[in-house]
C-alpha positions as CSV (number, residue, x, y, z in Angstrom):
1,M,-29.7,9.8,11.7
2,V,-28.1,6.5,12.2
3,S,-26.5,6.3,15.7
4,I,-24.7,3.3,17.2
5,S,-22.9,2.8,20.5
6,S,-20.6,0.4,22.3
7,T,-19.5,0.1,25.9
8,A,-16.6,-1.7,27.6
9,V,-14.9,-1.8,31.0
10,I,-11.1,-1.9,31.1
11,E,-9.3,-3.1,34.2
12,R,-7.1,0.0,34.4
13,P,-7.4,3.5,35.8
14,V,-8.8,6.2,33.6
15,G,-5.5,8.0,33.2
16,Q,-3.8,4.9,31.8
17,V,-6.7,4.2,29.4
18,F,-6.9,7.8,28.2
19,A,-3.2,8.0,27.6
20,Y,-3.2,4.8,25.6
21,F,-6.2,5.9,23.5
22,I,-4.7,9.3,22.5
23,D,-1.5,7.6,21.3
24,Y,-2.6,7.9,17.6
25,D,0.3,5.8,16.4
26,R,-1.3,2.8,18.3
27,A,-4.8,3.3,16.9
28,P,-4.3,0.8,14.0
29,E,-3.6,-1.8,16.7
30,W,-7.3,-1.8,17.8
31,A,-9.5,0.2,15.3
32,F,-11.2,-2.0,12.7
33,G,-9.6,-1.6,9.3
34,L,-7.6,1.5,10.3
35,K,-4.3,1.6,8.4
36,H,-3.3,5.2,9.1
37,F,-4.2,7.9,11.6
38,K,-2.1,11.0,11.9
39,P,-2.5,14.7,12.8
40,I,-2.3,16.9,9.7
41,N,-2.6,20.5,11.0
42,G,0.3,20.7,13.5
43,I,-2.1,20.6,16.5
44,E,-2.4,17.5,18.7
45,Y,-4.4,16.5,21.8
46,Q,-6.9,19.4,21.9
47,V,-10.0,20.9,20.3
48,G,-9.1,22.0,16.8
49,A,-6.7,19.2,16.0
50,V,-7.3,17.6,12.6
51,Y,-6.5,14.0,11.8
52,E,-6.5,12.0,8.6
53,G,-7.3,8.4,8.6
54,L,-7.3,5.5,6.1
55,V,-9.7,2.6,6.6
56,D,-9.2,-0.5,4.6
57,L,-12.5,-2.2,3.8
58,G,-11.3,-5.0,1.6
59,P,-11.8,-3.9,-2.0
60,K,-12.0,-0.2,-1.0
61,T,-9.9,2.1,1.1
62,L,-11.7,5.1,2.6
63,R,-10.0,8.3,3.5
64,S,-11.5,10.5,6.1
65,T,-10.4,13.8,7.7
66,A,-11.8,14.6,11.2
67,E,-11.5,17.5,13.6
68,V,-11.5,17.1,17.4
69,I,-14.5,19.1,18.6
70,G,-14.5,17.9,22.2
71,W,-11.5,17.3,24.6
72,E,-11.5,16.9,28.3
73,A,-8.4,15.1,29.6
74,D,-9.3,11.7,31.1
75,R,-13.0,12.3,30.3
76,L,-13.9,12.9,26.6
77,I,-12.7,13.0,23.0
78,A,-15.2,13.9,20.3
79,F,-14.6,14.1,16.5
80,K,-16.6,15.4,13.5
81,S,-15.7,14.5,10.0
82,L,-14.5,17.3,7.7
83,A,-14.0,15.2,4.5
84,G,-14.6,11.6,3.4
85,F,-17.4,9.6,4.9
86,G,-19.6,11.8,7.2
87,F,-19.6,10.9,10.9
88,S,-19.4,12.3,14.4
89,S,-18.2,10.3,17.4
90,A,-17.6,10.7,21.1
91,L,-15.7,8.5,23.5
92,R,-16.4,9.0,27.1
93,F,-14.1,7.7,29.9
94,S,-15.4,7.4,33.4
95,P,-14.0,5.7,36.5
96,E,-15.7,2.6,37.6
97,G,-14.3,1.8,41.0
98,E,-10.7,2.5,41.8
99,N,-8.9,0.8,39.0
100,H,-11.4,0.3,36.2
101,T,-12.5,2.6,33.4
102,R,-15.8,2.5,31.6
103,L,-15.7,3.5,27.9
104,D,-18.8,4.7,26.2
105,L,-18.4,5.1,22.4
106,E,-21.1,6.6,20.3
107,A,-20.9,7.2,16.5
108,K,-23.4,8.9,14.2
109,A,-23.6,8.9,10.5
110,E,-23.8,12.4,9.0
111,G,-25.1,13.5,5.6
112,G,-28.2,13.7,3.4
113,A,-30.8,11.2,2.5
114,V,-28.6,9.0,0.4
115,A,-25.8,8.9,3.0
116,Q,-28.4,8.0,5.7
117,A,-29.9,5.3,3.5
118,V,-26.4,3.8,3.0
119,A,-25.6,4.1,6.7
120,R,-28.9,2.3,7.6
121,T,-28.0,-0.5,5.2
122,L,-24.5,-0.8,6.6
123,E,-25.6,-0.3,10.2
124,P,-25.2,-4.0,11.3
125,L,-21.7,-4.1,9.8
126,I,-20.8,-0.7,11.4
127,L,-22.1,-1.9,14.8
128,M,-20.0,-5.1,14.5
129,A,-16.9,-3.1,13.6
130,L,-17.5,-0.7,16.5
131,R,-17.9,-3.6,19.0
132,Y,-14.9,-5.4,17.6
133,S,-12.8,-2.2,17.9
134,T,-14.0,-1.5,21.4
135,E,-13.0,-5.0,22.5
136,R,-9.7,-4.8,20.7
137,L,-9.1,-1.4,22.4
138,R,-9.7,-3.0,25.8
139,Q,-7.3,-5.9,25.1
140,A,-4.6,-3.8,23.6
141,C,-4.8,-1.3,26.5
142,L,-4.5,-4.1,29.0
143,R,-1.4,-5.5,27.2
144,A,0.2,-2.1,26.8
145,T,-0.3,-1.1,30.4
146,D,0.5,-4.4,31.9
147,A,3.0,-4.0,34.8
148,P,6.3,-5.9,34.2
149,Q,6.6,-9.0,36.3
150,S,9.1,-8.9,39.1
151,D,11.9,-11.5,39.3
152,Q,11.6,-11.5,43.1
153,E,8.9,-13.6,44.6
């Protein structure tokens, strides 16, 4: 099974980072190629929620449906694909000091021998996209949670 991971530290408390991440309307701001990400079964922010995503990869747009299989507020979100390209992923949030959050993201390709062969072939591209998305998430979260500057000094 092909498994890749990425780590980042965001200079914000865990609660702010988690709140930004779960705002699915903002996911296209940071996720590589993501054009659409919405809940489709009337459940949000908990195990059992199902989301549909569209990922634009140039000449091809991929559709995927994924279910939340793990949810711990301010700690963990895990997905498993139900349709489209097969994957599972987990994002762990942990405090690092008083005002920093460590993000650990792991993604695994799912499926049979052919799917695994394709995933191995695409692994360098997938790793690059994952690292790009992790850094974009860090930057976007910093911008979105930046405290307004006071006019008084």
